[in-house]
N, C-alpha and C positions, 0 to 999 in steps of 0.2 A: 673629411669633415663634413660636410653636408651629407654622403651616405649615411654616414652614422648616426647625423639627426634626424633622418628619414626624409630630408627637404631635396626631393630627387628632381624637380623642377630645376631647382638652382646647380645641383650638381650637373644634370642635361647642360644646362649655360655652359658653365666652365667646362663640360668634355669638350662642347661645341666649338667652343673657343683655343683648343689645345693644337698646337702647330702639328704635334708629332703624338698621334692615337696608337700605342702602342698595348701587347697584350696585358699589360699590368693595370693601366687604365680602361681597358674595356672590361676586364673582368672585376674592377672596382664597380663600374656603372652596372654592371649585370648581378653583382650581387646587392646592390642597393635595390633593384627593384626586385629581384628573389625574395626580398625579406621582406620590404614595405610595399610591393604591389606598385603597378599594376602587373603582376607576373607574365601578361602576355608580352610585354615591354622588353622584359628579360632574356624572351625566344627571339624577339624582335631583331635584339641587339645582337645575339650571337649570329643570327645571318648575314646581319649588317657587315658584321668583324670578319666573319668568312669571305664575304663577296668581294673586300679588301684584300684578302692572300693574307690576314692574319692568321694561325694555327691556335686555336685552344690548347691550355694544358692543362692539368689535372684539376686544378682550383675553377678556373673557367666551366669543366663538365659537370662538377661538384655544385655549384649556383647555378646551373640550369636546370639539372635534376631537381635543385629544390622548388627552381620556380615551376615545373612539372607537377612536382607531388601537389606545390599548396594550390594549383589552378585544376588538379584532379584531371590535368590532358598526357593521360597513358600513353594516347598516340605518337605525341610528340618526344615521350620519353622513352620509349621503341627504339625511334628515329635516333633519339640521343644514346642509346644502348649500343646502335649499329657504329656510330663515327667513335665511339669509346673503342669499340673492339676493331676498329681499322687503323686508329693509333697506337693499339699495344696497350693499353692503360686498364683493362677490365680484370688484371689481378693486383691494381694497387688497390690496399686495403680501405684506404681514404674514400676512393672513388666507387669501392664494390659496395661499403656502406651505403652510400646514398641512392646505390640503385637497387639496394633490398631495401630500404626505406622507401622509395617511390615505389616500387610495385607494393608490396605489403601495404601503403595507405590508399594506393588506387584497386584497392580490392581484387589483388592478383596474387596469392599466396606462390602457386604454382612456380612462376617466374622469379620470385625471391629467392625460392627455395634453389632452382635450378641456378640462379648466381651464385648464393653460396657455396652450394655443394662443388661449384666449379673453383674454388678457392683450394688454393693446397695449405694455408696456415689461416687460421682465423685467431685474431684478437680478441679483447675482451669486447669493443667498442661494436666488431663484426657480430660477434654473439649476443650481444644486446639487442641489438637492431632486429635481428630474426626474431628471438623473444618477445621483445615489444610488439613486431607484426602478429604475431602468435596469438598475444595477450589481447591487442586490440578488436581482432576477430573469436572474441571467444575460444580459441582451441588453448586453453589452461593445460591441457595434458599435452599436447607437443611442444608448449612451452617448458613446462617441467621436466620432458624427456631430453632438450636442449640442454638444459642446466648438468642435467647427469651425463652427456656427449660431451662439456665444457669441463666438465672434472674430469672427464677420462684421458683429455686432452691436455691435462694440467693447468688449463687456465682459470686463474682465480675471479670468481664473481667478484664483482663490486656493489655499491649503494645501489646505483642505477637499475643493475640486473635484478635485484630483489622486490624495486617497486615497479620493474617493467612484470615481474614476474604474479606480483599477489593481484595487479591490474586484471590478469585472466581469471581471477575467483572472484563470484560475489554470494555463495550460497550455500548451506546446510551441506548439499550433496556431494561438493568437494572440499569436506572440512578433514577428510586423512590427509589430502593432499599438502592443503594450507600449513597442515601440523608437520608435513614434511619438509616443507620447504622454511617454516619456523625454524626444524633444528638445523636445517645448513644456515639458516642466517646466523645462531646462534654460535655457531663454530669459526663464523668470520668474527666474531667478536661485534656485532653490528644489531644485536637485540636493542641498544639501547640508543642507538642512532634516532637522532628526533623524525629524520624523514622515515627510514624504512620501520622504526616502532610504529609509527604514526597510521602508516599503508598496514602493520599487523591489527591494530588496534579497530582499524577501520571494517577490514574483512572479518574477524573475529565479532564485534559488535554488530554487524548486520546478519551473520548466522547464529545469532544469537547464543553465542558460546561466551558469556559474559565475565564468568570467571576467569577464563583466558587473555579476555580484553583488559582487565581490570588488573593480570599480573604483570600484562607486557608494559601498561601505561605505566606503573609504579614504579619499573627498572628506567624507565626513559632519562635520558641525563638532561635533558628539559624539554619545556613541555610547551607548544604556540598554540594557536587556537584552532589549529585543524586537528591535533592530538587529543585536545579537549574535546571538542562539538561530536569527535567520531564517539567516542566515550558516553556522553549525553545521549546522541542520537539512541546508539546502543541501548540504553535503559529505556528511553522515550520511549521506542520504538516494540520494545518487546515486555511494556505495561508495567515496567518499573520507575512509576512517575516519581515517587518520593525519592529514590536514590538520582535519578535525573538533577531535581531543584537540588538535591544535597552537594553533586557536584558542581552545578553553577555556582552557588553559593561559593566553593573554594577556588574555582576558576578566579571569579572577582576579587577573592581574597587575595590570591596571589599576583595581583594586577594584569591579571590577561582580560583582554576587550572582546566583550561578544562580538562577534558576526550576525548576517544576517540570518544566516544557517542555523547557529545557535540560537539564537532569540526564535524561532521557528521551532527546531526541539522542545524547546521547555515552554513553549505555550501549550505546544500538543502534550506535554506532562501535565500541565496545569488541566486541560481539559479534561483529560481520564481523572485525574484526584477531585475534579470540582474544585479545586484550587482557586477560589476567584479572588483573593484578597493577593495573593501570589501574581496571577493572572495580572491584576490592573497595576501592579507595582511595577512587572515588564513591561506593561504598555508604557507608562511615565519614560523607563529609561528607551525603549526604541524610539518615542517619539523625541528624546533628548539627541540620539546618536541621529536620528533623523532616516532613520529605516523605515519610517510608515509610510512612505509613500511606494515601497519595494510591495509586487502585486502578492507575492509567495508571501512577504509578510504578513499583510493587510489580509489576506485571506484565513490564513491561520489566526489573527486576533477574533476575525469573525467567529470562527468554527469555535475557538476556547470560551468567547463568552454563551454562543448559543451552547456547547455541551454543557456548561454551568447550569444552565437553564434560563439564562439571563438574556431572553432574547430582545427585547427591548434596545440592550446595551449592544447586542449584538448587529440591531438594524441599524444605530447609531454610527458606527463604526462605518459597518457598510455604506451609506449615505455620504460620509466622509471622503470614500475613498477616489483617489483622483482617477484610476484605472481599476474597471472590474470585469475581468474576464469570465467566461464560463464556470471555470472554476470557483470562481467567487459565488454567483449564483447558486451552484448547485450547492455548495458549501452552505449557505441560506435556506436554499430550500429544504435539504436534508435533514436540518437541525426544526424547523418547523414541524416535519412530519413526526420525525422522534417524539417531541414533545405534544403534539395530537393539533398543529394549528395547522389544519390540513386546506382551511382555504386561504391561508398567507403563503401556502407554498405555492398555491394554484395562481394568486396574485402576482407572485414574482416572476411566474411563467409569463403572463401576460406584457409585465414590465419590461421583462428580459426582450421580448419580441419587438414591444415598441421603441426599444433603442436600436432596434436591428442587430444585435446578436443573436444567434441561430443555437436551439437547443443541442445540446450533446445525448449521446445514450443513457448515460446517465440522471439528467433531465428528465428525460421521459419516462425513466424507471420511476424515479422519484415522483414526478407527477399523475401519474398513473396509479401508485399505490394512494395517496392522497384522495382520488378518483372513489378509489374502492372504500375506503375509509368512511368517505360522505356517503357514496353511494348515489352520486352524480354521474349518472349512464351518460347522458347526454355531453359532457364534457370530456368521459370517458372513450363516446365514439369518436367525437372531434381529434380527440391526441391520438387515437386508432389508427385515422386518416392523415394523419401529419408525421406517423412512424412509416407507412406506410409510403409517404412518399417520399419521405428522407434514407428511406433502403434501409432502416434498422430493425423490419420485421425479422428477417430471419436471424438474427442475434438468438441465441439459447435463453439469456436474460430477460430478454424483453418480452420474450414468448411467454415466458412463467410468469412475469408479469401479467402481461394481458390475461392469461389466463385467471389468475389470482381477480384482477380486477372486475373482471365479468361474473365471477364464483360470489365473491363478496358484496355485488349487484344483483344478485339473483338470476344472472341470465345465464343457467349451465350448459345449454345448448350453443350460445356466442363460445362459450369458453371451451366446449367439447370443437367447435369448427376450427377455432384457432390451435388447440393441440392435432387434430387430425389432418393439420394442412402440414406437419413438421415431418419431414423426411425420418429423423430419428427421435424416439423421445429419449431424453436421459431420466436418470432415478429423481430429479430434481422438478423436471415437467411431469413427471408421473403423479410427483407427490403432491405438487398443487392442485393437479386438475383433482385428485382423490379428497384432499383436503377442502375441495368446494363444495363436491357433492354429500361429504360427510356433514360436513356445518348444516346442510339442508334437511339432513337425515335420510337422504337418498341410499340405504343401505344396501339394496341391492345393485346398485351400480357399484358401489364401492368396492365389495366384492369379486365383482365380475370384471372389475378394472384389474384387480391386483392379480386374478388367474391370468390376463391377457398380459400384463405385466411381465409374468415369469414368461410367460410364453416366448416373448421377445428376448429375452436371456437379460433381463432387468432384475436383479435381485432387490429385494423387499429391503429396506432398511427403518432403524427405530421412527423415522417419521413415518412411513410406510404402517404400521404398524398402529402407531397413534391416531390414523386417520380412521382404523379399522375398529378400532375402541372406541371412537366417538361415534364411529357410526352406530353401532351397537349401542350406544347410551341414548341417542337422540332419538333410535326408533324403540327403546324397550327391550332390545334383545339381550336380556338378562343372561339366560344360560349360555348363549353364544358369547359372549361377552366374558364372561368367566373361565368358559372351557379354553379361548382363544390365549387370556392372558396366563391360565398355568402353562399352557404351551409354552408362550414365551419364557416365564420362569424356568424353564426347564431346558430348553432349547435355544434362546438368545437372552438370557440374563444381564449380559452386557451391555443390550441397545436401550435396555428400561432407564428409564429417568424418572426425577419427580412428575415431569406431565404426566408419565403412562401410568402412577399411580393416582395423581389427581385424577385423571380421567376415570379409572376403577371407581373410586370414591363419589365421584358424581354417579353412576351407573347406577351402585349401591344404593346410594343416598335415593336415586328419584324412585326407586324401586321400593322403597321401605325397608331395604336390609340394612339397619342403621348398624344394629351389631357386629353385621360380616364386614362394614366399613371399617369398626374399631379396630379387629381383628387385623384386617389390611394395614392399618394405621402404626399396630404395634408391631409389625414384620415389617414394616416398611428400613431399607437398610440405609437412606438418604433421609438428610432434614426436611420436615415439612414445611412447607411455604406459605404466603399470605392464601394463595388461590385453595392449598388445602384444606385450610381450616376454613376459608369461607365459605369453600364447598359444602362441606360439613355442617355447618352452622345452618347454611339453605335449606337441608334436608331437614335438619332438626326443627326447624322455622314448620317447615312443610307440614310435618308429622306430627309436630307438637310435642315433641320430646324435649322437656324442660331440662330434668337430671341431665342428659347425654351433652347438650347445648353447654349447661355451667361447666361440664368437666373439659370439654372442648376448650372452651373459654381460656381456663383457667389453664389448660397445657400451652395455648397458644400465647397468652398473657405471663409466662414463666419463663418462653425460648425468646421474645420480642415483644416487650412492650410498647414498641412504636406503630405496630398495627392499628393504627387510628380507626380503620373500615371496620376492624372486629367489634370495636364498642359499639358502633351503630348497629351491626347486626344483631349482637345482643343484648341491645339495647331495644330494639322491635322486635326480636325473639318476645320478652318481657311484658310489652306491649299488647302483643297479639293476648297473651295468657292474662291480660290485664291484670299483671303484677305491676305496678305502677310504682312502687316505692324503689324496688331493685331497679325497674329502668331508669328511673331519676338517678340511683347511685352510682348506674355506669356509666350515665352520661356525664356527670360530676366528674369521675374518672376520666373521663374523656378530654374534657376541658383543661384539669390539671396534666396530664400528659402533652395536651397539645401546644399549653404555657411553658412547660418545662421544653419542650424542644425549640421553643421559639427563643427562650432565655440562652441555649446550650450553643444555637447559628449567630444570635445577636454578639 
């Protein structure tokens, strides 16, 4: 009784008072320590038992192997294996299963396979243990091979077999094998089983195969919080926030209460969609359910408010959190930067340090971006020193951000130094350096670097070519820019994005070739955006082309009348031409549009 209740001190007292301590009482005590700990006491008891001349039986060995597994004591486990062989119990399936489990969990799959292979017969329990071992170590292929061999030997898999199998898969790269397992599950009539079905929903959802996840979910005999959360998580993680929230609503309507993970996934969906109202409702539910103090939930609440652009509310939630880890700080810092509050992001870094919490790699990357945006090189240099001290400088992500920070601050030599210290520059670091030179009009450096990049076996991509076009635009190299762009259209059209077309509009507009810019826009395969129209209007203002400006404004306004910045640009063009009545009319249109947007949001 005491052992089953986990009261080992009381169990030990009763055991010590026994006049006769036989194999049954010893094994009962050992099983208690093996189950509840301290695990070393189970092994101590085993040695004491042997010292008193009492021989262990199969159950005793199984309990001791479990203690070795829980404590990671593989050396003791191997000694136990030798004892088992001495007494001839190694062929007992019950004992062999415990040995296989011990070796697998102590990261010794080779020994686990040896024990398995020595057995003449394998029942479903032994198969399940070896399959679980493979899955735990990411050997999904070997686990699936075991299922095939199991079938060949005439052993039928059960629920635990398939759950163990699916644990070995977590990505799209192995989806074909997951589908093979799914077929086997269907053969056994287990697709609707809540445990197996939930595991299938989870793996399909993680892999982004949401249609398959939905079909399995719909066929479940019963749905628990795990299966609901797996589906909601899949939709939220792959950008289908509306679907995620729809299924959350249905889950609650079916009387299933969300857990902390469900709330985290749902808050993520709210953040993606900017669904602040629903996010606030979830916040209330979270407080009622008592999850508000959970660090994971708290971090996601901060992120949800910040993603929705409500940074003051995000900070309020942040300040109320009882525990703030580095993830919490990073969530707030990254959203401050995303919304242009770079100074506040750097203030967070100072607060973080004052509280004795060490920044991690992501913290430094975010704060370097803030320094670059603000142009505060002194703080950037201080961060660089901290990064060197913390040994983060070798990370390519950090290096790229350092190069970008120095480039934005106009220190191209320092950016080049950081790049030159790299043993190998990948496409990302090359492109960051190229963008820095391009933004400062250093066209010769850009073209030279692209040549070096290719010489070192790094293939240019769309971002590389964007830097080349930007360099041409800033340096006034119109002919070269047009030739390079024409070459891109012929040879790498799949790399071209709206950014490349915007760059060409800028290049042609700066040179006064407005008719060519208009011709290009007519041939553009994608939808022009705010930058496209703003760039063209800027060129029209520079060259005083009122008629083209009117046409561009009307085209932009017809495609999206919420481009408020365009009203300002057009109003200024009219004002520059002393067309005051037209400027006033555009300003009135802007005010009406702004008022309409506020009414909709309200």
